[in-house]
VOPAGU-2260 file (C-alpha; in pm, 1 decimal, decimal comma):
REM VOPAGU-2260
SITE   aa  ch    i         X         Y         Z
SITE  UNK   A    0   -1902,0    7843,2    6592,7
SITE  UNK   A    1   -2010,0    7818,8    6960,1
SITE  UNK   A    2   -1925,4    7594,0    7253,3
SITE  UNK   A    3   -2199,6    7421,5    7442,7
SITE  UNK   A    4   -2259,6    7270,1    7795,8
SITE  UNK   A    5   -2278,5    6907,0    7687,5
SITE  UNK   A    6   -2449,1    6629,0    7887,3
SITE  UNK   A    7   -2212,2    6336,1    7956,2
SITE  UNK   A    8   -2241,2    6004,5    8114,8
SITE  UNK   A    9   -2164,0    5992,8    8507,0
SITE  UNK   A   10   -1897,4    5690,4    8505,4
SITE  UNK   A   11   -1939,8    5685,5    8898,2
SITE  UNK   A   12   -2315,6    5542,5    8832,1
SITE  UNK   A   13   -2282,8    5403,2    8498,0
SITE  UNK   A   14   -1935,6    5219,5    8467,1
SITE  UNK   A   15   -1711,4    5160,3    8164,8
SITE  UNK   A   16   -1775,1    5435,4    7878,9
SITE  UNK   A   17   -1678,3    5159,5    7633,3
SITE  UNK   A   18   -2005,7    4964,5    7725,9
SITE  UNK   A   19   -2208,1    5275,7    7725,0
SITE  UNK   A   20   -2134,6    5404,9    7373,0
SITE  UNK   A   21   -2273,5    5268,4    7028,0
SITE  UNK   A   22   -2219,5    5362,9    6663,1
SITE  UNK   A   23   -2463,7    5617,1    6488,2
SITE  UNK   A   24   -2771,8    5460,3    6383,1
SITE  UNK   A   25   -2728,8    5404,9    6039,7
SITE  UNK   A   26   -2458,6    5168,9    6055,7
SITE  UNK   A   27   -2624,8    4952,0    6326,5
SITE  UNK   A   28   -2726,1    4624,0    6167,0
SITE  UNK   A   29   -2844,4    4443,6    6504,6
SITE  UNK   A   30   -2925,7    4656,5    6810,4
SITE  UNK   A   31   -2956,2    4356,7    7038,3
SITE  UNK   A   32   -2564,6    4354,2    7129,4
SITE  UNK   A   33   -2578,8    4714,6    7252,3
SITE  UNK   A   34   -2896,9    4654,7    7450,3
SITE  UNK   A   35   -2758,1    4360,0    7610,2
SITE  UNK   A   36   -2406,7    4538,9    7681,3
SITE  UNK   A   37   -2541,6    4770,3    7956,9
SITE  UNK   A   38   -2901,5    4898,2    8075,1
SITE  UNK   A   39   -2765,8    5250,8    8000,9
SITE  UNK   A   40   -2607,6    5186,1    7668,0
SITE  UNK   A   41   -2697,4    5477,3    7437,7
SITE  UNK   A   42   -2852,9    5260,1    7192,5
SITE  UNK   A   43   -3168,3    5343,6    7401,8
SITE  UNK   A   44   -3164,6    5664,5    7302,0
SITE  UNK   A   45   -3005,8    5661,5    6953,8
SITE  UNK   A   46   -3246,6    5341,0    6806,9
SITE  UNK   A   47   -3506,6    5313,6    7080,9
SITE  UNK   A   48   -3780,3    5044,2    7081,1
SITE  UNK   A   49   -4145,2    5056,3    7071,0
SITE  UNK   A   50   -4343,5    4945,8    7403,9
SITE  UNK   A   51   -4700,1    4797,4    7418,2
SITE  UNK   A   52   -4794,9    5139,1    7548,3
SITE  UNK   A   53   -4555,0    5365,7    7430,9
SITE  UNK   A   54   -4386,3    5448,5    7089,9
SITE  UNK   A   55   -4002,8    5421,0    7053,1
SITE  UNK   A   56   -3982,0    5817,0    7071,6
SITE  UNK   A   57   -4175,1    5867,6    7386,6
SITE  UNK   A   58   -3984,8    5588,5    7519,4
SITE  UNK   A   59   -3658,5    5724,8    7431,2
SITE  UNK   A   60   -3788,1    6052,9    7595,6
SITE  UNK   A   61   -3898,2    5871,9    7951,1
SITE  UNK   A   62   -3555,1    5720,3    7956,9
SITE  UNK   A   63   -3365,5    5994,6    7897,7
SITE  UNK   A   64   -3540,0    6191,0    8151,9
SITE  UNK   A   65   -3510,0    5901,7    8402,3
SITE  UNK   A   66   -3122,9    5876,6    8341,1
SITE  UNK   A   67   -3079,4    6257,4    8418,6
SITE  UNK   A   68   -3295,3    6253,0    8721,8
SITE  UNK   A   69   -3075,1    5969,4    8835,9
SITE  UNK   A   70   -2750,8    6122,1    8761,1
SITE  UNK   A   71   -2649,2    5844,0    8486,2
SITE  UNK   A   72   -2644,8    6157,6    8255,8
SITE  UNK   A   73   -2523,6    6494,4    8379,3
SITE  UNK   A   74   -2490,5    6854,2    8229,0
SITE  UNK   A   75   -2119,2    6954,7    8196,3
SITE  UNK   A   76   -2004,8    7222,5    8448,1
SITE  UNK   A   77   -1945,4    7465,1    8175,9
SITE  UNK   A   78   -1964,8    7538,5    7798,3
SITE  UNK   A   79   -1703,2    7346,8    7611,9
SITE  UNK   A   80   -1551,2    7236,5    7288,0
SITE  UNK   A   81   -1502,8    6885,1    7292,5
SITE  UNK   A   82   -1163,5    6722,8    7113,0
SITE  UNK   A   83   -1208,8    6373,9    6991,3
SITE  UNK   A   84    -928,0    6169,0    6882,3
SITE  UNK   A   85    -944,8    5815,1    6723,3
SITE  UNK   A   86    -625,8    5594,1    6661,6
SITE  UNK   A   87    -700,0    5319,2    6435,7
SITE  UNK   A   88    -544,8    5081,8    6175,9
SITE  UNK   A   89    -673,2    4983,7    5833,1
SITE  UNK   A   90    -448,3    4743,5    5628,1
SITE  UNK   A   91    -192,6    4733,7    5865,8
SITE  UNK   A   92    -161,0    5090,4    5847,2
SITE  UNK   A   93    -186,6    5313,9    6143,7
SITE  UNK   A   94    -398,6    5657,7    6147,1
SITE  UNK   A   95    -483,6    5939,2    6416,0
SITE  UNK   A   96    -773,5    6135,9    6336,2
SITE  UNK   A   97    -820,8    6452,0    6553,7
SITE  UNK   A   98   -1159,4    6655,0    6531,9
SITE  UNK   A   99   -1348,9    6873,1    6749,3
SITE  UNK   A  100   -1748,5    6893,3    6854,0
SITE  UNK   A  101   -1900,5    7243,0    6880,2
SITE  UNK   A  102   -2225,1    7405,2    6761,7
SITE  UNK   A  103   -2216,0    7568,3    6385,5
SITE  UNK   A  104   -2435,5    7844,3    6266,1
SITE  UNK   A  105   -2681,8    7679,7    5995,7
SITE  UNK   A  106   -2630,1    7866,6    5683,0
SITE  UNK   A  107   -2670,2    7687,0    5357,0
SITE  UNK   A  108   -2419,4    7901,8    5162,8
SITE  UNK   A  109   -2143,3    7763,9    5428,7
SITE  UNK   A  110   -2220,6    7421,7    5471,6
SITE  UNK   A  111   -2218,9    7237,6    5165,7
SITE  UNK   A  112   -2386,3    6892,3    5121,2
SITE  UNK   A  113   -2313,3    6619,1    4866,9
SITE  UNK   A  114   -2556,0    6338,2    4920,8
SITE  UNK   A  115   -2923,6    6283,2    4862,5
SITE  UNK   A  116   -3140,2    6223,5    5178,1
SITE  UNK   A  117   -3409,7    5951,2    5220,1
SITE  UNK   A  118   -3747,1    6028,5    5328,9
SITE  UNK   A  119   -3790,6    5725,4    5567,5
SITE  UNK   A  120   -3456,4    5806,0    5749,0
SITE  UNK   A  121   -3517,7    6181,7    5770,8
SITE  UNK   A  122   -3860,1    6154,1    5922,5
SITE  UNK   A  123   -3716,1    5885,4    6195,2
SITE  UNK   A  124   -3438,8    6134,7    6315,3
SITE  UNK   A  125   -3673,1    6422,6    6326,1
SITE  UNK   A  126   -3913,1    6273,1    6525,6
SITE  UNK   A  127   -3641,3    6149,7    6765,7
SITE  UNK   A  128   -3455,9    6484,8    6778,4
SITE  UNK   A  129   -3784,7    6672,0    6803,5
SITE  UNK   A  130   -3934,2    6456,8    7081,9
SITE  UNK   A  131   -3598,7    6465,0    7289,4
SITE  UNK   A  132   -3504,6    6802,5    7183,1
SITE  UNK   A  133   -3155,5    6658,0    7202,7
SITE  UNK   A  134   -2877,4    6545,8    6942,6
SITE  UNK   A  135   -2793,7    6191,6    7042,8
SITE  UNK   A  136   -2551,7    6179,2    6739,2
SITE  UNK   A  137   -2397,0    6457,4    6542,1
SITE  UNK   A  138   -2336,6    6606,3    6186,8
SITE  UNK   A  139   -1984,5    6508,7    6052,1
SITE  UNK   A  140   -1847,0    6780,4    5886,9
SITE  UNK   A  141   -1488,2    6847,7    5687,3
SITE  UNK   A  142   -1303,2    7184,4    5653,0
SITE  UNK   A  143    -988,2    7258,6    5464,0
SITE  UNK   A  144    -681,5    7319,5    5692,1
SITE  UNK   A  145    -381,6    7306,9    5456,4
SITE  UNK   A  146    -196,2    7559,0    5675,3
SITE  UNK   A  147    -250,6    7383,4    5975,2
SITE  UNK   A  148    -367,5    7683,5    6164,2
SITE  UNK   A  149    -685,2    7502,1    6312,9
SITE  UNK   A  150    -481,5    7199,8    6400,7
SITE  UNK   A  151    -235,2    7429,2    6571,7
SITE  UNK   A  152    -516,4    7596,7    6787,2
SITE  UNK   A  153    -634,2    7237,3    6879,4
SITE  UNK   A  154    -318,2    7115,0    6980,8
SITE  UNK   A  155    -191,9    7398,3    7170,3
SITE  UNK   A  156    -540,3    7446,0    7357,0
SITE  UNK   A  157    -522,9    7347,8    7755,8
SITE  UNK   A  158    -750,5    7050,7    7732,6
SITE  UNK   A  159    -887,9    6798,3    8011,9
SITE  UNK   A  160    -906,3    6428,8    7950,9
SITE  UNK   A  161   -1259,2    6291,8    7993,5
SITE  UNK   A  162   -1274,1    5952,8    7835,5
SITE  UNK   A  163    -982,2    5736,4    7747,1
SITE  UNK   A  164   -1073,9    5394,6    7613,2
SITE  UNK   A  165   -1080,7    5113,1    7325,8
SITE  UNK   A  166   -1398,2    5046,4    7152,0
SITE  UNK   A  167   -1548,8    4710,1    7020,5
SITE  UNK   A  168   -1337,6    4750,5    6671,5
SITE  UNK   A  169   -1030,4    4824,8    6884,4
SITE  UNK   A  170   -1015,7    5175,0    6796,2
SITE  UNK   A  171    -865,3    5403,3    7055,0
SITE  UNK   A  172   -1061,7    5717,6    7164,7
SITE  UNK   A  173    -924,5    5999,5    7387,6
SITE  UNK   A  174   -1218,8    6242,4    7446,1
SITE  UNK   A  175   -1148,2    6598,0    7598,4
SITE  UNK   A  176   -1289,5    6951,6    7692,2
SITE  UNK   A  177   -1157,2    7292,1    7629,2
SITE  UNK   A  178   -1324,5    7516,4    7837,5
SITE  UNK   A  179   -1068,4    7841,0    7823,8
SITE  UNK   A  180   -1227,0    8149,3    7658,2
SITE  UNK   A  181    -898,1    8240,3    7502,8
SITE  UNK   A  182    -855,1    7906,0    7331,0
SITE  UNK   A  183   -1211,1    7877,8    7245,6
SITE  UNK   A  184   -1222,4    8201,6    7072,7
SITE  UNK   A  185    -909,0    8145,9    6882,8
SITE  UNK   A  186   -1082,9    7838,0    6718,8
SITE  UNK   A  187   -1380,0    8060,3    6691,6
SITE  UNK   A  188   -1187,1    8299,6    6471,5
SITE  UNK   A  189   -1058,0    8048,9    6236,4
SITE  UNK   A  190   -1331,3    7780,3    6236,9
SITE  UNK   A  191   -1602,5    8051,0    6132,0
SITE  UNK   A  192   -1398,4    8150,5    5817,1
SITE  UNK   A  193   -1423,5    7826,2    5660,6
SITE  UNK   A  194   -1660,9    7634,4    5456,8
SITE  UNK   A  195   -1803,8    7290,9    5589,0
SITE  UNK   A  196   -1841,3    7003,3    5371,3
SITE  UNK   A  197   -2036,2    6736,0    5498,6
SITE  UNK   A  198   -1894,9    6395,2    5535,4
SITE  UNK   A  199   -2196,1    6206,5    5714,9
SITE  UNK   A  200   -2515,8    6312,1    5871,1
SITE  UNK   A  201   -2720,4    6469,1    5563,7
SITE  UNK   A  202   -3052,9    6354,4    5753,7
SITE  UNK   A  203   -2958,6    6516,7    6085,7
SITE  UNK   A  204   -2856,1    6848,4    5917,8
SITE  UNK   A  205   -3155,2    6861,4    5690,0
SITE  UNK   A  206   -3384,1    6799,6    6009,4
SITE  UNK   A  207   -3174,4    7069,8    6190,0
SITE  UNK   A  208   -3310,6    7333,0    5916,4
SITE  UNK   A  209   -3663,6    7177,3    5943,5
SITE  UNK   A  210   -3691,3    7228,7    6313,1
SITE  UNK   A  211   -3589,5    7608,6    6265,0
SITE  UNK   A  212   -3272,1    7582,8    6489,5
SITE  UNK   A  213   -2996,6    7838,6    6441,9
SITE  UNK   A  214   -2711,3    7625,8    6533,8
SITE  UNK   A  215   -2653,2    7234,5    6518,7
SITE  UNK   A  216   -2354,9    7012,8    6685,6
SITE  UNK   A  217   -2114,5    6925,5    6445,7
SITE  UNK   A  218   -1795,2    6691,4    6464,9
SITE  UNK   A  219   -1541,6    6862,7    6243,2
SITE  UNK   A  220   -1200,1    6758,2    6103,4
SITE  UNK   A  221    -967,9    6857,1    5841,0
SITE  UNK   A  222   -1039,5    6731,6    5504,0
SITE  UNK   A  223    -677,8    6668,2    5406,3
SITE  UNK   A  224    -580,9    6522,6    5737,0
SITE  UNK   A  225    -404,9    6209,7    5667,2
SITE  UNK   A  226    -632,1    6054,5    5942,5
SITE  UNK   A  227    -921,3    6082,5    5662,9
SITE  UNK   A  228   -1017,8    5744,8    5527,0
SITE  UNK   A  229   -1320,9    5683,9    5302,4
SITE  UNK   A  230   -1459,5    5315,9    5244,8
SITE  UNK   A  231   -1708,1    5253,5    4938,2
SITE  UNK   A  232   -2063,6    5154,2    5008,4
SITE  UNK   A  233   -2155,1    4831,5    4848,9
SITE  UNK   A  234   -2476,7    4755,3    4706,1
SITE  UNK   A  235   -2696,6    4459,3    4785,8
SITE  UNK   A  236   -2993,0    4358,9    4569,5
SITE  UNK   A  237   -3287,3    4144,2    4654,7
SITE  UNK   A  238   -3484,8    4128,7    4340,6
SITE  UNK   A  239   -3865,6    4183,2    4392,9
SITE  UNK   A  240   -3873,9    4038,2    4000,5
SITE  UNK   A  241   -3654,8    3778,9    3957,1
SITE  UNK   A  242   -3368,7    3825,0    3727,8
SITE  UNK   A  243   -3099,8    3588,4    3597,1
SITE  UNK   A  244   -2705,2    3645,4    3592,2
SITE  UNK   A  245   -2730,0    3575,5    3226,7
SITE  UNK   A  246   -2953,5    3831,7    3173,9
SITE  UNK   A  247   -2806,5    4113,1    3368,9
SITE  UNK   A  248   -2457,9    4034,9    3227,4
SITE  UNK   A  249   -2586,2    4075,6    2891,5
SITE  UNK   A  250   -2698,0    4437,1    2971,1
SITE  UNK   A  251   -2340,9    4491,9    3060,6
SITE  UNK   A  252   -2178,3    4327,8    2774,1
SITE  UNK   A  253   -2167,5    4625,5    2531,7
SITE  UNK   A  254   -2004,5    4846,5    2769,2
SITE  UNK   A  255   -1798,8    4652,0    3009,8
SITE  UNK   A  256   -1527,9    4372,2    2987,6
SITE  UNK   A  257   -1644,7    4079,2    3254,8
SITE  UNK   A  258   -1365,9    3872,0    3411,3
SITE  UNK   A  259   -1485,6    3553,7    3596,5
SITE  UNK   A  260   -1254,3    3463,0    3871,0
SITE  UNK   A  261   -1261,7    3183,3    4110,6
SITE  UNK   A  262   -1400,3    3257,4    4449,4
SITE  UNK   A  263   -1280,5    3066,5    4754,2
SITE  UNK   A  264   -1389,2    3260,3    5039,7
SITE  UNK   A  265   -1394,2    3626,5    5145,0
SITE  UNK   A  266    -994,0    3613,6    5129,4
SITE  UNK   A  267   -1032,3    3594,0    4781,0
SITE  UNK   A  268   -1231,0    3904,9    4745,5
SITE  UNK   A  269    -951,7    4134,0    4871,5
SITE  UNK   A  270    -735,5    4147,7    4541,6
SITE  UNK   A  271   -1069,8    4207,1    4322,0
SITE  UNK   A  272   -1133,5    4512,6    4573,6
SITE  UNK   A  273    -806,4    4636,2    4516,8
SITE  UNK   A  274    -803,5    4611,6    4138,2
SITE  UNK   A  275   -1153,0    4782,4    4157,0
SITE  UNK   A  276    -982,5    5070,6    4368,0
SITE  UNK   A  277    -677,3    5118,3    4166,5
SITE  UNK   A  278    -836,2    5089,4    3833,7
SITE  UNK   A  279    -824,9    5420,7    3629,7
SITE  UNK   A  280   -1108,0    5347,0    3417,8
SITE  UNK   A  281   -1467,3    5265,5    3562,1
SITE  UNK   A  282   -1459,4    4910,0    3714,9
SITE  UNK   A  283   -1663,9    4725,3    3988,1
SITE  UNK   A  284   -1731,6    4387,0    4094,0
SITE  UNK   A  285   -2024,9    4169,4    4179,3
SITE  UNK   A  286   -2127,6    3838,5    4336,9
SITE  UNK   A  287   -2452,2    3649,2    4258,7
SITE  UNK   A  288   -2625,0    3363,3    4468,8
SITE  UNK   A  289   -2685,0    3219,8    4119,5
SITE  UNK   A  290   -2283,1    3138,2    4104,8
SITE  UNK   A  291   -2142,6    3149,9    4413,5
SITE  UNK   A  292   -1818,7    2980,1    4322,6
SITE  UNK   A  293   -1698,8    3291,5    4119,6
SITE  UNK   A  294   -1686,5    3659,7    4147,8
SITE  UNK   A  295   -1708,0    3869,8    3846,1
SITE  UNK   A  296   -1519,7    4193,0    3792,1
SITE  UNK   A  297   -1645,0    4433,4    3511,0
SITE  UNK   A  298   -1416,7    4710,8    3360,0
SITE  UNK   A  299   -1554,1    4972,3    3120,7
SITE  UNK   A  300   -1447,7    4914,9    2754,9
SITE  UNK   A  301   -1737,7    5147,1    2586,9
SITE  UNK   A  302   -1879,6    5493,0    2689,5
SITE  UNK   A  303   -2192,2    5467,4    2906,1
SITE  UNK   A  304   -2520,9    5616,4    2789,6
SITE  UNK   A  305   -2477,1    5849,7    3103,9
SITE  UNK   A  306   -2191,0    6013,5    2945,3
SITE  UNK   A  307   -2406,5    6175,3    2670,8
SITE  UNK   A  308   -2711,0    6269,3    2892,8
SITE  UNK   A  309   -2716,8    6637,2    2870,5
SITE  UNK   A  310   -2907,1    6673,5    3193,2
SITE  UNK   A  311   -2614,8    6516,8    3408,8
SITE  UNK   A  312   -2350,2    6761,2    3540,9
SITE  UNK   A  313   -1995,1    6677,4    3416,9
SITE  UNK   A  314   -1892,0    6640,8    3772,4
SITE  UNK   A  315   -2156,9    6346,2    3825,3
SITE  UNK   A  316   -2035,7    6167,8    3493,9
SITE  UNK   A  317   -1687,1    6171,0    3624,9
SITE  UNK   A  318   -1805,0    6043,5    3962,5
SITE  UNK   A  319   -1750,9    5652,2    3974,7
SITE  UNK   A  320   -1984,2    5586,3    4219,6
SITE  UNK   A  321   -2255,5    5764,1    4039,0
SITE  UNK   A  322   -2173,2    5604,6    3724,5
SITE  UNK   A  323   -2188,7    5240,5    3877,6
SITE  UNK   A  324   -2501,3    5320,8    4093,0
SITE  UNK   A  325   -2694,5    5551,0    3857,5
SITE  UNK   A  326   -2546,9    5487,4    3507,8
SITE  UNK   A  327   -2525,7    5106,8    3538,3
SITE  UNK   A  328   -2723,7    4950,9    3834,0
SITE  UNK   A  329   -3025,3    5194,3    3776,7
SITE  UNK   A  330   -2982,1    5264,4    3409,3
SITE  UNK   A  331   -2828,4    5015,6    3233,7
SITE  UNK   A  332   -2950,2    4703,0    3434,2
SITE  UNK   A  333   -3289,6    4855,8    3523,0
SITE  UNK   A  334   -3276,1    4760,0    3887,6
SITE  UNK   A  335   -3551,1    4935,1    4112,5
SITE  UNK   A  336   -3444,3    5166,3    4414,8
SITE  UNK   A  337   -3677,9    4941,8    4651,3
SITE  UNK   A  338   -3449,3    4641,2    4579,3
SITE  UNK   A  339   -3128,4    4810,9    4663,4
SITE  UNK   A  340   -2975,5    4837,4    4999,2
SITE  UNK   A  341   -2648,7    4930,1    5121,5
SITE  UNK   A  342   -2334,1    4805,3    5325,8
SITE  UNK   A  343   -1971,0    4941,3    5383,9
SITE  UNK   A  344   -1878,3    4542,9    5513,9
SITE  UNK   A  345   -1786,4    4319,2    5226,9
SITE  UNK   A  346   -1759,0    4022,0    5454,5
SITE  UNK   A  347   -2140,0    4080,5    5539,6
SITE  UNK   A  348   -2222,2    4146,6    5135,4
SITE  UNK   A  349   -2078,4    3807,6    5079,8
SITE  UNK   A  350   -2257,3    3648,5    5341,0
SITE  UNK   A  351   -2582,1    3783,1    5268,8
SITE  UNK   A  352   -2572,4    3625,4    4925,2
SITE  UNK   A  353   -2432,8    3299,6    5049,0
SITE  UNK   A  354   -2734,2    3265,0    5305,2
SITE  UNK   A  355   -2987,3    3390,0    5046,5
SITE  UNK   A  356   -3072,8    3710,6    5225,6
SITE  UNK   A  357   -2966,7    3905,0    4890,4
SITE  UNK   A  358   -2924,4    3794,4    4511,2
SITE  UNK   A  359   -2650,1    4004,1    4432,3
SITE  UNK   A  360   -2388,2    4206,9    4579,3
SITE  UNK   A  361   -2189,7    4517,2    4387,9
SITE  UNK   A  362   -1864,5    4615,7    4499,3
SITE  UNK   A  363   -1776,8    4984,2    4422,6
SITE  UNK   A  364   -1465,8    5188,4    4402,2
SITE  UNK   A  365   -1441,8    5429,4    4711,2
SITE  UNK   A  366   -1519,2    5800,7    4663,2
SITE  UNK   A  367   -1208,3    6058,3    4739,2
SITE  UNK   A  368   -1226,4    6376,0    4948,7
SITE  UNK   A  369   -1190,3    6585,6    4638,4
SITE  UNK   A  370   -1492,6    6420,5    4460,8
SITE  UNK   A  371   -1691,9    6519,0    4773,4
SITE  UNK   A  372   -1563,5    6859,3    4766,0
SITE  UNK   A  373   -1607,2    6901,1    4406,7
SITE  UNK   A  374   -1986,7    6746,8    4415,2
SITE  UNK   A  375   -2063,0    6986,5    4711,2
SITE  UNK   A  376   -1916,0    7302,6    4558,0
SITE  UNK   A  377   -2119,4    7257,1    4248,6
SITE  UNK   A  378   -2432,9    7214,7    4429,5
SITE  UNK   A  379   -2479,4    6840,8    4333,0
SITE  UNK   A  380   -2597,9    6557,3    4487,5
SITE  UNK   A  381   -2415,0    6198,1    4481,9
SITE  UNK   A  382   -2656,8    5893,6    4514,1
SITE  UNK   A  383   -2730,8    5778,5    4867,9
SITE  UNK   A  384   -2464,2    5596,5    5055,6
SITE  UNK   A  385   -2160,8    5720,0    4836,1
SITE  UNK   A  386   -1909,9    5761,1    5130,6
SITE  UNK   A  387   -1843,4    5569,7    5441,5
SITE  UNK   A  388   -1620,1    5778,7    5636,7
SITE  UNK   A  389   -1397,6    5549,8    5860,4
SITE  UNK   A  390   -1432,2    5539,5    6165,6
SITE  UNK   A  391   -1759,3    5653,9    6273,2
SITE  UNK   A  392   -1836,1    5887,7    6547,4
SITE  UNK   A  393   -1940,7    5726,0    6831,9
SITE  UNK   A  394   -2290,6    5787,2    6977,9
SITE  UNK   A  395   -2272,3    5843,8    7356,0
SITE  UNK   A  396   -1964,5    6055,3    7436,6
SITE  UNK   A  397   -2150,9    6354,9    7473,9
SITE  UNK   A  398   -2519,0    6455,8    7387,9
SITE  UNK   A  399   -2644,5    6808,6    7284,0
SITE  UNK   A  400   -2977,2    6917,9    7450,4
SITE  UNK   A  401   -3101,0    7239,2    7243,9
SITE  UNK   A  402   -3408,8    7316,4    7477,6
């Protein structure tokens, strides 16, 4: 672990940090609101746009250079570790997640992954990071700190507040720097002994290896902290070859009991999602454009073919998101990868079906942090988009330039 000299917004020239930050690239459905929010919003670096005479990556490079020359962005005065607190609510419960941003040595034996990467996203991030020689958003990692020694080191370290604001989701952010050599070395001695489990940012990690870097910037937090919240990623399907609801349910019936429940708007989805999450047996729900007056809940009654597949590791057979995605959606229903997209937003899923953008929405149970750890330690991969760690790490609080 190493501190680094981050690049920060100069709020004397670009006012209002809440208007300058944006979510990471992979959860933004529409970039327009961030482009409109401020001419200096980090979206211009995170998800740049092509121009008539310049591709998006060169455009981002031009903007980054311009902001540095005008003092919109400024290098920090000294190397630091950046502490990042997020205070938020989920279902009326209050949470505080504390983590820190620093450089971590790239070591495949120490840094454990759990999710498959996709070629298109990986190529995009490699082009952006390689062109800017800068990370606009970071890799999100977890470590085990059950004795709370790392937490204690963070809490006890003298730190300077940089930003304090609430974002568009009303998540309160407090962002600090630690610069003292003693406190930083105390953290280094504790963190360097830990395995890192990737929560988010598999594409950025893979790109870091491909670029031949020795270190990359990580946001790290305790995997067993109460502030860890994992939402499921839901699956949206737009068929390239028309499939009827009756046909799809017919493929399920040998293995699942299917309940047909009235649908009266997104509020009626809550109890169904709770049932899916709480079920000890494999369960999921689905909503079809063919029958928008009902939502269907499927519960396992007979073992899936996946369970007898000798080529599938036992940990993957137990993993509910894999059983639904690989065993049912792709395996039993024979839905093609190119017909599937992903979102964590159940309301967006319903709206997408209702407005005809997609044919079908699947609602999955959430993955647990112990499942993430089990898959990573067995050197296995979950299906794409198996975990949505909430909240995401904002882009724009600090940038890391490696060259």
